[in-house]
Wavefront OBJ file of the C-alpha trace (Angstrom):
o trace
v 0.070 -0.126 0.080
v 1.068 3.518 -0.788
v 2.483 5.840 1.660
v 2.501 9.550 1.814
v 5.769 11.022 2.107
v 5.633 14.718 1.417
v 2.320 16.771 1.097
v 2.432 19.296 -1.676
v 0.776 21.916 0.024
v 2.850 24.934 0.127
v 5.905 23.221 -1.327
v 7.916 25.173 -3.840
v 8.479 23.430 -6.986
v 12.506 23.289 -6.623
v 11.767 21.203 -3.186
v 9.469 18.659 -4.982
v 12.131 18.474 -7.803
v 14.955 17.886 -5.472
v 12.522 15.185 -3.163
v 11.724 13.309 -6.666
v 15.373 13.147 -7.585
v 16.960 11.995 -4.288
v 14.202 9.368 -4.528
v 15.163 8.386 -8.027
v 18.968 8.525 -6.811
v 18.151 5.764 -3.992
v 15.945 3.697 -6.123
v 12.854 4.119 -4.464
v 9.708 3.746 -6.422
v 7.481 6.721 -5.968
v 4.952 8.500 -7.704
v 3.141 12.417 -7.346
v -0.516 13.189 -7.393
v -1.448 16.788 -8.540
v -3.584 19.128 -6.592
v -7.551 18.782 -7.239
v -8.949 21.616 -9.420
v -11.049 22.681 -6.389
v -8.390 22.854 -4.100
v -9.711 19.766 -1.918
v -6.333 18.088 -1.882
v -2.876 19.523 -2.494
v -1.293 16.737 -4.189
v 1.552 14.669 -2.848
v 4.414 12.655 -3.382
v 3.947 9.114 -2.494
v 5.942 5.823 -1.730
v 4.858 2.826 -3.808
v 6.227 0.395 -0.961
v 5.533 0.586 2.828
v 9.119 -1.025 3.209
v 10.827 2.214 1.597
v 9.261 4.581 4.213
v 11.896 4.379 6.839
v 14.794 4.770 4.173
v 12.855 7.739 2.333
v 12.174 9.626 5.603
v 15.769 9.193 6.792
v 16.999 10.836 3.290
v 13.908 13.653 3.690
v 15.522 14.366 7.172
v 18.928 14.731 6.008
v 17.670 16.800 2.741
v 15.755 19.211 4.782
v 18.583 19.736 7.170
v 20.871 20.803 4.048
v 17.923 23.005 2.647
v 17.503 24.447 6.125
v 21.439 24.960 6.180
v 21.187 27.008 2.684
v 18.313 28.894 3.633
v 20.127 30.143 6.934
v 23.322 30.766 4.943
v 21.311 32.565 2.340
v 19.461 34.949 4.953
v 22.427 35.593 6.930
v 24.501 36.804 3.842
v 21.369 38.986 2.743
v 21.469 40.472 6.259
v 25.247 41.137 5.896
v 24.689 42.712 2.752
v 21.938 44.867 3.839
v 19.429 43.301 1.188
v 17.166 41.322 3.663
v 13.543 42.295 3.642
v 12.627 44.195 7.017
v 9.255 45.277 8.155
v 9.821 48.750 6.640
v 10.108 47.110 3.036
v 7.185 45.302 3.514
v 5.015 48.071 4.595
v 6.406 50.205 1.691
v 5.336 47.264 -0.605
v 2.049 46.880 0.607
v 0.645 49.497 3.292
v -2.862 48.551 2.900
v -2.177 45.003 3.682
v -0.281 45.919 6.647
v -3.028 48.471 8.092
v -5.500 46.153 7.596
v -3.742 43.413 9.711
v -3.128 45.806 12.586
v -6.641 46.740 12.623
v -8.038 43.035 12.756
v -5.428 42.497 15.460
v -6.461 45.376 17.576
v -10.092 44.087 16.966
v -9.567 40.549 18.170
v -7.725 41.951 20.926
v -10.679 44.182 21.994
v -13.201 41.300 21.190
v -11.212 38.794 23.778
v -11.307 41.509 26.374
v -15.066 42.510 26.230
v -15.946 38.949 28.699
v -13.478 40.548 31.196
v -14.560 43.745 31.096
v -18.133 42.582 31.034
v -17.434 40.560 34.207
v -15.460 42.987 35.913
v -18.445 45.400 36.200
l 1 2 3 4 5 6 7 8 9 10 11 12 13 14 15 16 17 18 19 20 21 22 23 24 25 26 27 28 29 30 31 32 33 34 35 36 37 38 39 40 41 42 43 44 45 46 47 48 49 50 51 52 53 54 55 56 57 58 59 60 61 62 63 64 65 66 67 68 69 70 71 72 73 74 75 76 77 78 79 80 81 82 83 84 85 86 87 88 89 90 91 92 93 94 95 96 97 98 99 100 101 102 103 104 105 106 107 108 109 110 111 112 113 114 115 116 117 118 119 120 121
């Protein structure tokens, strides 16, 4: 019976391609399902044989550790270069979104405070 190795929700294409490549290198049979047209399922990378799951998970853990190291190194380099995205960059790029998020946060905090205020009276 097939086992899901990787749910493809929010997975970039390059990561999915890397996973497929290291599964092929290791000789682990797999197949990929595509997302449904209505967004009910997001697709996935499945292993054909249950016995391959422990080895595939070990390979996946090693891959994710390497990817994490590369991402952290790239972020550190961007911070050293001064090209890393800051909050000010986000506000400049999309001020309406930031204002709406702040308003939503204030509204929700106020909504949570109402019961305490009502009980204290």
